[in-house]
N, C-alpha and C positions, 0 to 999 in steps of 0.2 A: 294609594296605594294602584301598583298597575294592573292592567286587565290580566296580565300572567300570574301576578300574586292574588289575585281572587278567584282563577284558577284553581289557583295549587291549593288555598282555604277551600274552596267545593269539593276539592278531590280528598281532602284529608279528612273532613269534618268528622264522617264517623269510623275512622280509621281503615275501611273499606281496602285491602290490599290489593285485590285484583282491580277496584277505580284508580288507585293510583298507579299502579302499574300504565294500565293504558292512558292517563293521562300523561305520564312520564315519557311511554314510548311515541306517543302524539308529539309532545314537544320535541322532543328530539329529530322525528320528524321533520318537525316545519324547521327547528334550527339547521338542521343539515340542507335542508332546500335553499337555504339563504347561505349557505357557505358555497353550497354546489354554484349557484347563482350570480357568485361573485362579491358577497358581503367581506370585508375586511377581518383579520384576524381581531382586530380590538374590539369591533362590531360581536362576534361571536362569542369572544370570553366574556365582554358585559352580557349577553343573554343566556349565556350557560350560568353564570355567576346569580343572574337574578331570578333564574329559574328555581338556581339551587338555593336560594335564600329564602324563595317565597316557599319552598318544601319545608325548609327547617322552621321559617317563623309561622308557617301553618299549625304543622304539628305540637308546637311547644305551644302557642295560643290555645288550640287546640286539649294538650295535657291540662295547662292551668286551668281550662273551664271546667274541665271535667273531674279534677282532682282533689275538689273542695278546699276548706281555708286554710289549713295549715301548709299542705301545697303552694295553694296560688299565692299564700303569704313568701315563703319560701322560694318561689320561681321567680318573684317580680322583686324580691326586698334581698335576698340573701343569696342568689345565684344569677349565673348568667351563662349565655352559651357562645361562646367566642370559635370565629373561622380561623385556621391557621395556615400556615405556608402558602401554596401559590392558590388557597380556594381564599384565604388572608388578604393575599395580594390581588386578587379578582383576576386570575388570570386560570380560570378554567375550562380547557380544552373540551370539545365534546366526549369524550371518555375520561378525564381524567380523574384521580382520584382527591375525594373529599374529604378534609379532615376538620375534626371537630372537636373542641374542649370545653367539659362544665367546670366552672368555676364558681366555686361554694365555701360559704363560711361554714368553720366545723360543726357548730351548733344543729345543722340540719342536715347532715350527712344522710340519717334514712328517709328525707324526704327526695331528696337528690337522687339517690336509688331509684327510689318508684320513677322522678320524673325523666329520667335518662329510659328506662324502657318503656314508658308512654311514649315518649319522641322518637327512640331509631326502630323498637318494633316494628311497627306498621311499614318504617320506610324498608328494612332487610325482608319484611314479609314478599314487598311487592316486589323485589329485586334490585334494590336502588342501594349499593352497598355505600356505606359511609363506616370512616375510622374513627375513632374517638376517645377519648382520656376526660377521667376526671380528677382536680386535683384541686387543691387550695392554694392560695399567695405562697405561702412559705413551700408546699411541694414543689413550685413549679421556679423558685428561686434556687434549692437545693437541685433539682435535676438537671436546672440548666449551667450550673455551675461546674456540676459531673460529665457532662454530655453535650459535645458544640453543634451538634444536628438536633437535639430538643431545644438548646438556646436559639437556635437560628429558627428554627419553626413559630415561638414565642414571640419573638422580633417581630412578625410579619404579621400579628394578630390582628384582629378586625371583629369590632360587636357586633352581635346579630340579635340578641333577645333576652330581656332579662332585666337585671339591676345594672343602670348605665353607672351608677355613682360604683360598684364593685371591680365594673371594668375598668374605671378612672385610676381607683386607688391603685388596683394592680398594676396598668400602663405606668403609673408613675415610681412607683415602687419598682419593676422591671427596668426600666430605662436608666434608672439611679445607679440601682445594684448589682446588675445584670450587665447590659448592652454597654455602659459607658467604664465598667471597669476592665481593666486589661484588653486593651484595643489588639496591642500587639500580639500577645498570645491567641487571642481569640480567631486573628489573621492567618498567623502559622497554621493554627489548625484547620483551615479551612481551606486554605493552600493546600497543605498535606492530604486533604481529603480531596481535593481537586484531582489532587496530581495521583491519586491511586483511581479515578474515573476515568484519567486522562490513559493511563493505563489500560484499563478495561475495556475501553469504549473508544480508542484513537488518540494516539498520541498527535496527530499531524491535523490541520484544518483539510488537509486535502485525503480526507478517508472514502473509498470506492463506493462504501456503503455507510454514510454514517449515521448517527443516532441524532436526531435535531434537536434533543434536548439536553446528554448528555459528553457527547463529542466533542472535541474542541474546539471551541467556536461556536457552541451548541448556545441554547439558552440559560443552559445552567451558568456558561460566564457570565451575561450579563445577569443572573440572580449573584453570582459572588461580588462582582461590583455593587449592585446593591448594599449588600449586605457590609461591606468592606465601607462605604458610605454611611451606613446608619451605625454603624460599630464608632467610625473615627468623627463624623460629622452630625450624628444624629438628622440624618438628611436621607429619606431611602428610596426616592425617587430618581430618574433622570432629570425629570423637570425641575425638581429642586434643588439636585446638586447644581444644576446652569442657571438658575435663579440667582443662587447665591455665588455663582463665580469660580465653585469648586471643579466642573468641568466645562473644559471649553464650550463654545458654542459651534465648533467644527463638529468636533468627538460627540457632540449631544445632539448635531444631526444625525450623521452617520450610524451612531447606535440606537438612535429612533427608528430610522428608515431599518436596520437589520434588524430589530425588536419585531417590526411588523409585517416586516417579511415573513420571517422564520413563525409565528405566531399564525398566518395563514395558512404556510404548508404545513404547521401543524394540524391545525383545523382540519384543512381538506385529506389530510393523512388518518386522522383519525373518522369520519366520517365516511370517506371511502373505504376504508378495512372494518368498519362495523366494531371497532375494538379500538384501545389504546396503543395505535401504531406508532412507533417512536423512531424505527430505521426507517430511512430514504432508501428503499431496494432498487434494484435495477427498475424492474419493472414498476414501481411507482415513479422512480426519473420520467421514465418515457410520460406515464399518463400526467403527472404534473406538468411536463413541457407541453404536451397537446393543451392543458387547461388553462397553460396562462398566455396559451398564442403563440407560441415559437414554433416555427417550421422548418423544415429541415432545408439549409442550403448545399450547394453540391460540393462544399469544402467542409462544410460544420453541419452536424447533426442538430434538430432542435434539441436534444436530450444534451449535448455539449454546450448549446445556448444557455439552456436552465441553469443547469450546474455551474457555470461562469458565475452566472450572477450570484447565486446560492454562495459558491467559493468566497466571491470577492464581500459580501456579505460577514460571512464567516471570518474572514482574515481581518476585517476591519476591526469587528467586534471582541475578537480575542486582544487580538495589539492593544486595543485601548481599553480592555478588562486589565490586561496585565500591567501597562502603564499606570492606571490608576491606583492597582492595589497597590504598588510599588510608593505610589506617593503618600499613600494614607499609613504608612508605616513610621514609625517613631525616627526621628534623626539620634544616634547614639550620642550621648554627652560628648566623649572625644572629639566627635565629629561637628559639634556645634563649638566647641570650642577652637577646633581646627581653622573655619570658616576664618578668622579673625587672624590668623598666624600667615605669615607669606606662602602660597604656594608653590613645590616647586614647577618652573617653566618648561616647557617644549616646546621648540620651535618658535620662540615668539608669542603666537597668540593663543596657547595651548596651556593649560594646565594639570595637573593631577591631583584631586581632591581624592582622601578614601578610598587610595588605590583605583579611582575608575577616573576618566578622560573629560575634560569639557574645555569651552574655552573661555576665556578671563573676561570676566563682564564687561571692560572695557572695550571689547573686540569683539563681541557676541554677535551685533546687527552686521559690521564689516563681513564677516565669517558667513552669515547666514545670505547675504547677497554679491559672494564671493566663489563662484565654482572652483576656480582653482585652491583656495583655501580651503574649502568641504571637502576635496578631495584628499589636500593634504591631511585635513583632520583624519580621515580614514586610514589613510598610508600610514599615521604615525601609531592611531591606533595598531594597525597590522604589525609594524616592526616592533613595537615596544611590547606588544602583547596585552593589550589593555584593551578595557571593555569603554567604549562612549557612552555615560549616565544617558540613562531613559527618558531623561524630559528633555535633553537636547536633540537626541534623533526626532522626539515630539514635533518639537517645534522648527525641525529641517526638513520636517515631513510637511507642516505647514506651511511653511515658507517656500517651497520646491517649486512650486508651481508658477510662483512670482516670478521666475527668473528665466529668460528666454532659452531654448535651446540654443540658440545660435552662440550663447555667451558661454556654453561647454565645448565648444569645438576652438580650443587655441593648443599651441604644443606645449604649453607647461601644463595642462588639464591632461593633454595627451600622454606627456611624461610622467606624470603621476600615478592614469590610470595603469600606466606598461607593469610599473614598478608595481604595485599592487596584484597584477595577473602574474609577476614573475615570482611571486611569495618569498618567503610560505606564509601559510597564514590566508589566502588568496579567500577561499571559501567561506571562512566567517565573515570575512570585510567585505566580499560580495553579497551574502546574504542581509548584513545589516545595513547594505545600500540598498539594496531592493526594498528592505523593512520601511526605508524614510524616502524612497521612490526618488533616488539619484541614481541608480541605475538604469533605468529607462531614459535618462538624460542622454546617456552615453551609450545605451544599445538602447534605442528605441523600441525592438520586438519584444519586449523584455513587458514594456508595459501592453500589448496585443494579448498576449498570451498568459500573463496573470489571472490565474482560476482556471485556465483552459484544462477541463479534463479530458481524457483518453476514453471513449466509451468502450473499453474491453476488461477483459479480468486479468490481460498480462501487465498493464501498467498500474502501479498500484498509487500514481501522484500524478499531480494536474504539472501541466509542460512545464511552468516555470520555476516548482518544486523541483522534478525529475532534473532540470537543466543544474540548478544548484548543487543537488545534491550528488550529480555527475562530478562535479569539481571536488568536490568534499571526496567522494570515493577516490578519484585519482590522487588526491594530497593524503588519504590514508597508505597508497601504496610506499612512502618514505619510510614509513617503518615496518614494511613487509620484508621478512629475511629471505623470500625464495627470487625467482627469476624475474616476475613480476616488479619484486621492490628495486632489485639490480638496474633492470631498464628503466625505471621510473627516475632514481639517481641520474642515472647517465644522460638523460635528457638536459641538452644545455639550453634551449630555447622552450623554459617551461610558460613563457608568457603567451607565446604561440600556441603549446597545448592545452593549456588554461582557457584560451579565448576560444582554440575549436572543441573543448569538451563544452563549453556556454551554449553556443551556437550550434550545437549539432542537432537539435529538432526546433530551434524557433522558426523555421518554416512551417510548422503543424498549424492546422486552421487558416489555409488558404488553397486557394482553387488549384495550383500546380503541385506535383510532388514535393514533398517537405524537402527531402532531400536537394531536389532543382530550386526550390526556394530558400532554404537554406545558406545556398551556394551563394546565390546571388545577396544575401542580407551580408554574408559574413565579408564578401568582397566589397560591397560598400562600407562594410564598417574597418575594413585594410585602409583602406582609400582615406578614409575619414581620419583614423588613428596614424598614420605617416607609414605605412609600413612600404617597404619594399617592393619590386613585383618578384622577384622570386618568394619572399615571405607570403604575398597575396595569393601565388598559386599555392604553396603549402596548405594554408587556412582554406582555399577552397577546395584543394583534393580532400582535405580530412572531413570536412563538413559534408560535401557532396557523395565521398563513398565510404560514412560511417557505419556502415552496415555490411561493405563487402569481407571484411576478416571474419566474421561471425559467420556469415554464409559460408563462405569459403572452406572452414573450419569444419564448422556444423552438419556440413552438408556435403563435401566432398572428400577422395583421400588422399592426404598430403603426400604420400609415398607415390601419388603420379606423376610424372615431370609435367605433364600437359597439364595439371593442376597447380602446378607451384610456379612456374616461369611466365606463364599470362598473369598469374598474382606480382609476381616480383617486377615484371615491369610495368604493371598499374601504379607499383609502389615508387618504384627507383631507386632511392636511397637508404641508406640506414637511419638514418634519423628520420625520415617520414617511416618509416616501420616501426620502429621505437615508439613515435607519439601515435600509430594507429593500432598498435597491441594495446597501450594505456587505456586511448579513450573507447576503444572495443568492451575491454573488462570496466571500464568504471562506468559506460554507459550499461552495462547489462547490470553492473550492482546495484546502479541506482532506481530500477525498474520496480524493485521491492525486496523484501528481507529474504536469503537463501537463494536469490535467484542465479545468481553468480557460485553454481557449484565447483567444488576441485573439478570433477568431469569435463567440466567446458572450460576450465581455465587450464588444465591439461592439454587439451586439442588446441588452445589459441596457441599457447607457449609451443605444441610441437609444428606448426605451421609457421609461426614467425622463429623460429630455430635453424627450419629448413631454406625459409624464404632468405634468412639473413647469408647463410654461404652464397646465395646466388646473387642478392644485391650490394653484399662486400668485395666479390670474388676471393672470401679468404674458404675456399674448400677444402674438405679435408684430403688430403695428396695421397693416402693410402690406395690403390686400386683395389675392384672390388674383389678379385679372388685372397687377396692380402686382408682385408677385411673380414672376408668371411671367415679366414682360417683365423683370424682373432678372435671372432665370437665363438669358435666352435672352441678354442682354448679355454676361452670363459664357460663355457656350457661345459665342457669335461672337467672343471676342475670341482663342478660343482656336487655337494657330497650324493646327491639323489643318481649322479653317474657315476661317481667311486665306488657304490655297493654295485654296480653290474658288471656282471664278469666281462661283458662286451663293451664296456664303457670308455673306449677308447679313443684318442682324438682321429682316429682313423674312419673310426664307425659314426662319430657324432658330424663329422666332416659328409661324409655319404649322407647321412638322413637329412642334412640340412639341406642337401643341393634336391632332394626330395619335395621340397617348400619354392613357392615363390621367392625372389630375394629380400621383396618388402618384409616378410614373414621375419625375415634371421634380423634384418635392420630395425623392424620398428618393435620387436617382440624383448621384453627385459632376459636376461642371460637366465634367470632363476625359474623362470617359466617355460622357456624352452628345454630346461632339464626337465621340471618336470610333465611337458607332454612328450619328449621322445622316450620318459622312463613309462610314460602308459603307453606309448607307440609299441614299446618291446614287450608289454604285456598282452597286446592285443592278439587275442586268437579270432578267428573265422565267427560271427555270430556276434559275438562280444559288442560292448556298447559300453565304454567306460566314459565316467564325468569325473574331470577334476575341479575344485572348488578352493576359493581361496578372498579372503575378504579384504580388499586394500583399505586402511583405516586413511590415509593421507585423504585420498579419494572420496570414501566415503560409499565404495561400491564395492560390489560384489561381480567375482569374475568366474563364470562359469565353462569350462572347456569340455567337447563331444568329441571324443575320439570312436571313429567306428570305421569301418568300411563302407563305400560308397552304395555298396547295393545290398547293405541290410534293410532297407528299405524307400520306396520313393518318397520324393521331399521332405529330406531331414530337416531343412529348415523350416518349414509352415507347422510339421508339427511339434519341433521344439518352442516355437511362437506361441502354439497353443498350449502348452505345459504350462510356459511362462504366464501366458493369463490366466487359466485356472488356477495356478500358485499364487496370483496375485499381485506378479511380479513384474517391473517395470524395464524392458530392455533399452538400454539407451544409445551400445553402439553392435555391431556384430559385425565381426573378422570371417567369413567363410572360405575357405579352404580345402581345394581338393588336393591332395599328392599325385605326384606322376605315378606310384605305385597304387594308387586307387585308394587310401587312408583319409579320411575326413578328418580336418582338424579345427572344429566351427568353436571360437571362442565368443560371448558374450559379456559384455560388460551391462550390469544389471542395478537397479535401485530396489530395496524390498521397504515398502513403505509399513509393512507391520514391524519394523524394528529401530531403534533410533542405535544407530552405534551398531556393532557387529551381531548380525544374528546368531543364533546359539549352531551349534555344529549339527545337531539333530535337523534343525530346519532345511540347511544347505543339503546334508545326506537326503532329507524325505524327497526335496525337489529333484534332485540327480537321480535319484531310483524309478521319480514318475517319469522325467527324461525318459530312463533305458528301458522302463516297461511297456511306454508307447511305441520306442523306435524296433523294439524286438518284435512287438504286434503283439503282446499280452493285455495291451489296454488297449480301447481305440481314443484318441484327441478330443473327441466330442462329450463322452462321458466326462475327463476331467474339467473341459471346459464345461458343463454342467452344473458338475459338481461345486464348482469354482465361481459360481456366478457371485455377483457380489450387489448388495445394493448402494448406489449412486448417492452419496451424503453431498454433493458438492450440487450448487444450483448453476444451470448454465444462463450465459446473458441470451437474450433473442438472438437467434443466428438471421443473417439474412438468407433467403434462396440461393440457390446453385453453390453452396459454400466448398463444394467438392469438387478440388483440382487436379488432375493428372499430367505432367508434362513429362516428355519424354527427349531425352536429350543425346545427341548421337555424335557430338563434335567433341566434346571435350577429356573421352577417352579413346586412346587408337585400340584397348583390348575388348572394353564392355560398352552396352548401352545402358545410359542411367535414366533409373524414374526418379521423377520428385511425385509426392504424393501431399496434398493438404487437403486436410478434412476431419468433422469432428470427431473428436474422440472416444470410444464407446472400449468397454472390455470386449476383448476379441477380435479388434478390428487390424489388428496386426495379423492374427494366422488368415484373415480372409482374404488380405491383400496377398501374403506371403503364398498361400493354397492358391489364388488364381494365377499367379504367375505361374507356379508349377503345372496347373492343368494348362496351360499356355505353351507346355514345352520347353519351358527355360527353367534356365539355375541360377541361383542370387550368389556372386563370390564375393559380395562384402554390402554392408546397410549400418548407415546412419540411422539410429530412428531417435524424434527428439519428440517431445511433445511439450506443450506449454499452454499447462492449465487445461480446458478442453478442446484445443487445436493439435492434431498432429502434422509434422514435417518430416516426413519420411523419406531417406532415398536411397534405394536400391540397384547396384552395379548387375546386371544381368547380363548373360550370353544364350545361346542354343546349346543343342545336345551334343553339336559339334563345339564347344567349350568359343565360338567366335558370335562377336557384335554382330545384330542382325544390320541386313543393311538394304531389305526390300522395303520400302513404304506403306505397302499393302500392309505388311506383319507389323511394322513399327505403329499405324493406326490402328490394326487389333488389340494392339496388347495395350495402348492408350484408353481405347471404348471399353475394352473388356475390363480392366481394373477400377477403371470410373464406375459401371456398369455396376460391378459386384460390391462395391466399397455404397452406392446409392440404396442398392437392394437390400444391402446390411442394414442401413441405417434407419432407411423405410420399416422391415422389421422389427428393431429396437424401439422405435417410437411409437409403434401400435402395440 
């Protein structure tokens, strides 16, 4: 017996709960120190299992010793205590659950109940939580047949104390009647159970804050592999599966390394948190990176290096698990018969068996050694819409490292790869090639970014998965029935598009800017793949400038010719513009679910359409006065205008002349009609608020119509009311007509509602706006009442996160302010109120929030309506806004 078990016996001899509790706490402390001192995961699990074994054995012996002859006889000959689940596997992390089963013969039921109380109550009283069940062998078999979870926990049973003969009897019958029975049904049940866990805990290996046990690629995948091995081969461990030749040596080594890494991570999480912490949170990732010895590099944070190692282990674990489980499933009778029948040949070397693609047996070695044939295999799968059989992908993965990179640099390989890139089916094929490690032979950067996380809350995926997902999102546009779909389908050279999408972020993780690094990488690839100079320039532009369209559409006014013309000059041609639009949309959509909103899509399409007329030379030939008249005719025919006594064409034209031209060109005629109807109803001192929900964009529009002298700082007060109402402003068009009437339009998201908010909600927000602008209520009171508890946790921020830039070049009419800062409720009000206090007016705004960061843009002018020219005034504007933001954020933090 070990010293630890001796100590456990001493601690439990008299059932003193306090003494037992102190002993347990001291042992946990000792194990925790060993964990922090560098103990491996295996060492930690063994120490915890030994500790708990000692406690259980000590209590069992103590109960028998003091329970009388009948209890001793039952406990030694007719009952036994068994470890189940993770405890049965000897995989107890420092705060794992402990699950026991008391197995007994029916004739000693009353003695067993006494024995269970004597064993467990002192443990419970000491604060040591133990789950337990009390069953006969018949109970075990009946329950296991009805419940796959119960069946699994008892498959991993381990004898602790009592009658070894009874345990052997149970184990023999259980393996024969339960484990070896209907393994396919059992595997289906466990796979369904695991898929539900994927949905709950993360369907991708590259989850931002993964659960080390239950997320995809976590320890539960390893358990699934072991359960499958036990059900099919009665081999419960990686070692036994490998020794019997069921699991390849390469997979055995990779799985063991992944298991030991995850065991250690989990043990550290438990000890550091002092509880059963399974979530690898951002804070824990940073701490673990330091603990593992990673250090920040100029181009790669320590935490990103640590998480790249984590993802590489979990990716390999998950893929090995899925391949093995698939192999464990029985081959249907008809498929076994089909093996002896001639299989349809495809392209001489390949055959289709059971609806999946594989290599003819006599050519298997040749294909594995030939890059040209491997690429043809993937291209056949793509063009025929077939799946490559998993064992073949496994073989390719194992052999691909034995073939030099130079062997992949041939004209034949290049031609086939370009055919794959041309699609359709490009994304699925690239994903299969990446899993088999073939893609990195053609695109070496994919190896470097495999599992490379991006430590921010904006990107949900690692660089390699994001890049492949972006290709998927681009191809998805083939089914889109809107402008995006039309553009994608019209692109002639989809090989160029898909290659640019694949490369757009592959420069990440290097010292230079990722766009510049990506440009260099794609130029090298273009030469290697045999593209001509024109194609090479197109690829280089798309990768280097892949953020240009988003920044322009989301931060600048596309109605400003000084915005559109420089953008059009950079893009150059209609075909490049089309590719850039699709690349931009695919990139944003691949960041995470719901990131490419309909609103963002509409801004991209607006910039695309305005730019296309410039780069194609096919401008609308209608002169401005005639175009205004056409718009006026459309507006005057609207029902809301027909009801007006003076809603004639002449009156509408006069009203439109009061607005800047961009209002008429950029606003739908139905909204113009609603605004003009409000203008007509407006009296001195009034504030009218028009509201409409746009179902296509999922946004609400609030238009505030008032005289500009109703109150100073109209925009800042509206922003305050919106913040106090929990409404997020996406875009603001601030207009003051020549006659002094303000028509301010806000596109907003209302996160309190899925879909259209109720009419009462729109009315309530509108009434608050009117009440504040009329002076009946102070905006600070609205903000105070609407203060909300922030339910999301921020990533650790670098100091000096706030940045304010002043752009006095882009627009002839306005000075542009770009603001980048941590988002907090009320921040927009602080910014706009500061601008107002500096004696400036806001004429347009683009409001963008990416999780915890805002990137807001304001077009401002002085009290004479002109842009700022004085350098001192420009610097006072920049520092004034920046100081106000910093003071506000500091106050919020305090």
